[in-house]
C-alpha positions in Angstrom: -19.4 35.4 -13.1 -21.1 35.3 -9.7 -24.5 35.1 -11.5 -23.5 31.6 -12.9 -22.0 30.5 -9.5 -24.3 31.8 -6.8 -23.3 31.8 -3.1 -25.3 28.6 -2.4 -23.2 26.8 -5.0 -19.8 28.5 -4.3 -19.7 27.9 -0.6 -20.6 24.1 -0.6 -18.3 23.5 -3.6 -15.2 25.2 -2.0 -16.0 23.5 1.3 -16.2 20.0 -0.1 -13.1 20.5 -2.2 -11.2 21.3 1.0 -12.8 18.4 2.8 -11.8 16.0 -0.1 -8.2 17.2 -0.1 -7.9 16.7 3.7 -9.3 13.2 3.4 -6.9 12.4 0.6 -3.7 13.8 2.1 -4.3 12.8 5.8 -3.6 9.1 6.5 -6.4 8.0 8.8 -6.5 4.3 8.0 -10.0 2.8 7.6 -11.7 5.7 9.4 -12.5 9.2 8.0 -9.9 11.8 9.0 -12.5 14.1 10.6 -13.6 11.3 12.9 -10.2 10.0 13.8 -8.6 13.4 14.3 -11.0 15.9 16.1 -8.8 18.8 15.1 -9.7 18.2 11.4 -13.4 18.6 12.3 -12.6 21.8 14.2 -10.6 23.1 11.2 -13.4 22.3 8.7 -16.0 24.1 10.9 -13.8 27.2 11.2 -13.1 27.1 7.5 -16.8 27.0 6.7 -17.4 29.8 9.1 -14.7 31.9 7.3 -16.2 31.1 3.9 -19.7 32.3 5.0 -18.2 35.4 6.6 -16.3 36.3 3.4 -19.4 35.9 1.3 -21.4 38.1 3.7 -18.7 40.8 3.7 -18.4 40.8 -0.1 -22.1 41.0 -0.4 -22.2 44.0 1.9 -19.4 45.7 0.0 -21.1 45.1 -3.4 -24.3 46.7 -2.1 -22.4 49.8 -0.8 -20.5 50.1 -4.1 -23.8 49.8 -6.1 -25.3 52.7 -4.1 -22.2 54.8 -4.9 -22.5 54.2 -8.7 -23.9 56.8 -11.1 -27.1 55.9 -13.0 -25.1 55.2 -16.2 -22.8 52.8 -14.3 -25.8 51.1 -12.7 -27.5 50.7 -16.1 -24.2 49.2 -17.6 -23.9 46.8 -14.7 -27.6 45.7 -15.0 -27.0 45.2 -18.8 -24.0 42.9 -18.2 -25.9 40.9 -15.6 -28.7 40.4 -18.0 -26.4 38.8 -20.6 -26.2 35.0 -21.0 -23.0 33.0 -20.4 -22.0 32.9 -24.1 -22.7 36.6 -24.5 -20.7 37.8 -21.5 -17.5 39.7 -22.1 -15.3 37.5 -19.9 -16.5 34.4 -21.7 -15.8 35.9 -25.1 -12.3 37.0 -24.0 -11.6 33.6 -22.6 -12.7 31.8 -25.8 -10.6 34.2 -27.9 -7.5 33.4 -25.9 -8.1 29.7 -26.4 -9.0 29.7 -30.1 -7.7 33.0 -31.5 -10.7 33.0 -33.9 -11.5 36.1 -35.8 -15.1 37.5 -36.0 -17.1 36.6 -39.1 -17.0 40.2 -40.2 -13.3 39.9 -40.9 -13.5 36.8 -43.0 -12.6 38.8 -46.1 -9.3 39.7 -44.6 -8.4 36.1 -44.1 -9.1 34.9 -47.6 -6.1 33.4 -49.4 -5.3 33.7 -53.1 -6.1 30.0 -53.6 -9.3 29.4 -55.6 -10.3 25.9 -56.5 -13.5 25.9 -58.6 -14.9 28.7 -56.4 -13.7 27.1 -53.2 -11.6 29.5 -51.2 -9.4 29.0 -48.2 -9.2 31.0 -45.0 -5.8 31.7 -43.4 -7.0 31.0 -39.8 -4.4 30.6 -37.0 -4.2 27.3 -35.2 -5.8 27.4 -31.8 -3.2 28.1 -29.1 -4.2 25.1 -27.0 -3.6 22.8 -30.0 -0.2 24.5 -30.7 0.9 24.2 -27.1 -0.2 20.6 -26.9 1.8 19.9 -30.1 4.9 21.4 -28.6 4.4 19.4 -25.4 4.1 16.2 -27.4 7.4 17.0 -29.2 9.2 17.6 -25.9 7.8 14.5 -24.4 8.8 12.4 -27.4 12.4 13.7 -27.3 12.7 12.9 -23.6 11.1 9.5 -24.0 13.4 8.5 -26.8 16.5 9.8 -25.0 15.6 8.0 -21.7 14.5 4.6 -23.0 16.3 4.2 -26.4 19.5 6.1 -25.9 20.2 5.7 -22.2 18.6 2.3 -21.6 16.0 3.3 -19.1 13.8 0.6 -17.5 10.6 -0.1 -19.4 7.3 -1.0 -17.5 8.0 -4.8 -17.6 11.5 -4.3 -16.1 10.3 -1.9 -13.5 7.6 -4.4 -12.5 10.1 -7.2 -12.2 12.4 -5.1 -10.0 9.6 -4.0 -7.8 8.4 -7.6 -7.4 11.9 -8.7 -6.5 12.3 -5.9 -4.0 8.8 -6.6 -2.5 9.8 -10.2 -2.0 13.0 -9.1 -0.1 11.0 -6.7 2.0 8.4 -9.4 2.9 11.1 -11.9 3.8 12.8 -9.3 6.0 9.5 -8.5 7.7 8.6 -12.1 8.3 11.9 -12.5 10.2 10.7 -10.0 12.8 7.0 -10.7 12.7 6.3 -13.6 15.1 2.7 -14.0 14.3 3.5 -14.5 10.6 6.1 -17.2 11.2 5.9 -20.4 9.3 8.0 -23.6 9.0 10.2 -21.9 6.5 11.3 -19.1 8.8 11.1 -20.7 12.2 14.3 -21.2 14.2 15.1 -23.3 17.2 15.0 -21.5 20.6 17.4 -22.5 23.2 17.2 -19.8 25.8 15.8 -20.8 29.3 12.9 -18.3 29.2 11.6 -19.6 25.9 12.0 -23.3 26.9 10.2 -22.6 30.2 7.3 -21.0 28.4 7.3 -23.9 26.0 7.1 -26.3 28.9 4.0 -24.5 30.3 2.3 -24.7 26.9 3.3 -28.4 26.6 1.9 -29.2 30.1 -1.4 -27.4 29.4 -2.0 -28.8 25.9 0.2 -31.8 25.1 0.8 -33.7 28.3 -2.5 -35.5 28.1 -1.4 -37.4 25.1 2.4 -37.4 25.3 2.7 -37.4 29.2 4.3 -34.7 31.1 7.8 -36.1 30.6 7.2 -36.6 26.8 7.5 -40.4 27.1 4.3 -41.0 25.1 0.9 -42.3 25.9 -1.8 -41.9 23.3 0.7 -39.9 21.3 4.2 -41.1 20.4 7.3 -40.9 22.5 9.0 -37.5 21.9 12.3 -38.2 23.6 13.8 -40.7 21.2 15.2 -40.3 17.7 12.2 -41.7 15.9 9.7 -39.4 14.2 6.5 -40.2 12.3 6.4 -36.9 10.4 10.0 -35.8 10.6 12.0 -34.2 13.4 13.8 -30.9 13.6 12.3 -27.5 14.4 10.7 -27.0 11.0 9.0 -30.4 10.8 7.8 -30.3 14.4 6.5 -26.7 13.9 4.7 -27.8 10.8 3.1 -30.8 12.5 1.9 -28.8 15.5 0.6 -26.1 13.3 -1.3 -28.2 10.8 -1.9 -31.4 12.8 -0.7 -35.0 12.4 -1.9 -37.9 10.3 -5.5 -37.7 8.9 -8.0 -39.6 11.0 -5.7 -40.5 13.9 -3.1 -37.8 14.3 -2.9 -34.7 16.4 -5.3 -31.8 15.8 -4.1 -28.6 14.2 -3.2 -26.3 17.0 -3.2 -23.3 14.6 -7.0 -23.6 14.5 -7.2 -24.2 18.2 -5.9 -20.9 19.4 -2.1 -21.4 19.5 -0.1 -18.6 17.9 3.0 -19.2 15.8 5.3 -17.8 18.5 3.8 -20.2 21.1 4.1 -23.1 18.6 7.8 -22.2 18.2 8.4 -22.3 21.9 6.6 -25.6 22.5 8.3 -27.2 19.5 11.7 -26.0 20.8 10.9 -27.5 24.3 9.9 -30.8 22.7 13.2 -31.0 20.9 15.0 -30.3 24.2 13.5 -33.5 25.6 15.6 -35.7 23.3 17.6 -38.3 25.2 15.9 -37.4 28.5 15.1 -41.2 29.0 11.8 -41.0 30.9 10.5 -43.9 32.9 8.6 -46.6 30.9 8.7 -44.8 27.5 6.4 -45.8 24.7 7.9 -48.0 22.0 9.5 -46.0 19.1 7.2 -45.1 16.2 8.2 -43.9 12.8 11.7 -43.7 11.4 15.0 -42.4 12.8 15.3 -38.8 11.6 18.6 -37.4 10.7 19.1 -33.7 10.1 20.6 -33.4 6.6 21.5 -29.7 7.2 23.6 -30.5 10.2 27.4 -31.1 9.6 28.3 -34.8 9.7 30.8 -36.1 12.3 33.3 -37.2 9.7 33.2 -33.7 8.1 33.6 -32.1 11.5 36.6 -34.3 12.3 38.1 -33.6 8.9 37.7 -29.9 9.3 39.3 -30.1 12.8 42.2 -32.1 11.4 42.8 -29.6 8.6 42.7 -26.8 11.1 45.2 -28.5 13.3 47.6 -29.1 10.3 47.3 -25.4 9.4 48.2 -24.4 12.9 51.3 -26.6 12.7 
């Protein structure tokens, strides 16, 4: 066996199999595991050293054992080493276990009584690998029918739909806690003093030149009244700051000018906090009065309060 796999083949082959397994099972991102984790490199070097030491030791033992053999044993060993792969004993034994074929000399013992115009039939055994594979197919078929036909297991299409639905849920949950992946669909209004103070700084640095420091409007529109050109509310304002205003004459897209979603959320929340601040000499209203359709109407609120009072009575 060693003749067909010499030491200069065995050692690199075993080493690279171990190397490939470590790279496969160790999660190292976009970098090789032996570079990201120095201990992996140390292990591989030690492993290679042990492989070489084992081969040197086995070679020395084989030389000593050869010297202790009798002339007959040496001749037998040399004869076995001179055989080709298909002539070797271990190869013949292996093929017999796989095929159970009888030698050509025993063909007469396998002849059956059938005779069709001089054509005779041999009673050969089926190869074991084929028999085992046939049994495995039968077991697989029984399990498959039981799972999918009798017990209503999910087929591939159903599994895909469920996985896609779960993936959407996971993405939505992740977006709720990932500020840099926030968009106008997931943004919420901030009202805490820290966020509004940070939004005020961002506004003074980037927005005051066009809207004035008090938001009363200059080149840009007045941000303190109820009129909005592209819609009010946190989602519309976030969208406008992110993607820019009207083509040709509106505000630039701050998303492409270095402002992160979390910063846009803070400045948008600060802008909405300026409503009704009545700055000095504000610019004339532009756009239409925007009403938040998602907010409860006053009549509905009063009705609910009345109903609640009657229940208490």
